[in-house]
C-alpha positions in Angstrom: -5.0 -19.9 -33.0 -2.6 -22.8 -32.2 0.5 -20.8 -32.9 -0.6 -18.0 -30.5 -1.7 -20.5 -27.9 1.8 -22.1 -27.5 3.6 -18.8 -27.6 3.3 -16.1 -25.0 4.2 -12.6 -26.1 6.1 -10.6 -23.4 8.0 -7.4 -23.2 11.6 -7.7 -22.1 10.6 -6.2 -18.7 7.8 -8.7 -18.2 10.1 -11.6 -19.1 12.8 -10.4 -16.7 10.2 -10.0 -13.9 9.1 -13.6 -14.3 12.7 -14.8 -14.5 13.5 -13.0 -11.2 10.4 -14.5 -9.5 11.5 -18.0 -10.7 15.0 -17.5 -9.5 13.7 -16.4 -6.0 11.5 -19.4 -5.7 14.2 -21.8 -6.7 17.1 -20.3 -4.9 15.5 -18.8 -1.7 12.0 -20.2 -1.0 12.4 -23.8 -2.1 15.7 -24.4 -0.1 14.1 -22.8 3.0 11.0 -24.9 2.9 12.9 -28.1 2.1 15.0 -27.4 5.2 11.8 -26.9 7.2 10.4 -30.2 6.0 13.7 -32.0 6.9 13.7 -30.5 10.4 10.1 -31.4 11.0 10.7 -34.9 9.7 13.7 -35.2 12.2 11.3 -34.5 15.0 9.8 -38.0 14.7 6.2 -38.9 14.6 4.9 -37.5 11.3 1.2 -38.3 11.8 0.9 -35.8 14.7 3.3 -33.3 13.1 1.3 -30.3 11.8 4.5 -28.4 11.0 5.6 -31.2 8.7 2.3 -31.4 6.9 2.0 -27.7 6.6 5.6 -27.5 5.2 5.0 -30.3 2.7 1.9 -28.5 1.5 3.8 -25.2 1.1 6.5 -27.1 -0.7 4.0 -28.5 -3.2 2.6 -25.0 -3.8 6.0 -23.5 -4.4 6.8 -26.4 -6.8 3.6 -25.7 -8.7 4.5 -22.0 -9.0 7.9 -22.9 -10.3 6.4 -25.3 -12.9 4.0 -22.6 -14.0 6.7 -20.0 -14.3 8.9 -22.4 -16.2 6.1 -23.1 -18.6 5.4 -19.4 -19.2 9.0 -18.6 -19.7 9.3 -21.6 -22.1 6.6 -20.3 -24.3 7.8 -16.7 -24.0 8.8 -14.7 -27.0 10.0 -11.2 -26.6 8.2 -8.8 -28.8 10.5 -6.5 -30.7 8.9 -3.0 -30.8 10.3 -2.2 -34.2 8.4 -5.1 -35.7 5.0 -3.8 -34.6 2.5 -2.3 -37.1 1.4 0.8 -35.0 -1.6 1.5 -37.2 -3.4 -1.6 -35.8 -4.1 -2.7 -32.2 -1.5 -5.2 -31.1 0.7 -6.2 -28.3 1.7 -3.3 -26.1 -0.9 -1.0 -27.6 -2.8 1.4 -25.4 -6.3 1.6 -26.9 -8.9 4.3 -26.3 -12.3 2.9 -27.0 -15.8 4.2 -26.8 -18.6 2.0 -25.4 -21.2 2.6 -28.2 -24.3 2.1 -25.9 -23.0 4.0 -22.9 -21.1 6.6 -24.9 -18.3 6.3 -22.4 -14.6 6.2 -23.2 -12.2 3.7 -21.7 -8.5 3.2 -22.1 -6.9 -0.3 -22.1 -3.3 -1.4 -22.4 -2.6 -4.8 -23.8 0.2 -6.4 -21.8 2.0 -9.7 -21.5 2.1 -12.2 -18.7 3.4 -10.8 -15.5 2.3 -7.3 -16.2 -1.5 -7.5 -16.1 -3.1 -5.1 -13.6 -6.9 -4.9 -13.9 -7.3 -2.0 -11.5 -5.2 0.1 -14.0 -6.9 -1.4 -17.2 -3.8 -3.4 -18.1 -5.3 -6.5 -19.7 -3.6 -9.6 -20.9 -3.0 -9.8 -24.6 -4.6 -13.3 -24.7 -7.7 -12.2 -22.8 -11.0 -12.4 -24.8 -11.4 -8.7 -25.0 -7.8 -8.1 -26.1 -8.2 -10.9 -28.7 -11.3 -9.0 -30.2 -9.3 -5.7 -30.4 -6.1 -7.1 -31.9 -5.7 -6.2 -35.6 -8.4 -3.5 -35.5 -7.8 0.1 -36.7 -9.1 3.5 -35.6 -12.8 3.7 -36.5 -13.4 -0.1 -36.3 -16.2 -1.3 -34.0 -15.9 -4.6 -32.2 -18.4 -6.7 -30.5 -17.3 -7.9 -27.1 -19.1 -10.9 -25.5 -19.8 -10.3 -21.8 -21.7 -12.3 -19.2 -24.6 -9.8 -19.5 -24.7 -10.0 -23.3 -22.6 -8.4 -26.0 -21.5 -4.7 -26.2 -19.8 -2.7 -28.8 -16.6 -0.8 -28.6 -15.4 1.7 -31.2 -11.6 2.1 -31.5 -10.8 5.8 -31.1 -7.1 5.9 -30.7 -4.1 3.5 -30.8 -0.9 4.4 -29.0 2.3 2.6 -28.5 4.8 3.4 -25.8 8.0 1.5 -26.0 10.1 3.4 -23.6 10.2 0.4 -21.2 12.8 -1.5 -23.2 
């Protein structure tokens, strides 16, 4: 697992989205809050100065976001669609599964950092469920561990849609 843990698969689109977010934080938000801190500091008594403390806290939060984005981008590798084995579940796959017990079908898309959207069943490729599905083929049944016990999903269909590049 170590090789996967220190690399974060992303699409070109997801990578650019994170880069744009980082740029905005560094070039727009950070300078603005730094100026606020300086202005509040210039007003004198810092102990009583709520504006100063609030701004310092915001500054710390923005810095933490910047560090997190830099770490994600540092680990990023852009997945080349042509290198994907489309007969198996992998990164960018949209998988139709059947819950064996409930006999219900669900569709999940495996996406990279910056593109997850749980309301639309876009799950992170390194989430536990995605990890169970990766490498499986149509007809395979996987056991997914959940808080309420395990359940089984049968892989019905694997699709890839690379038009986002």
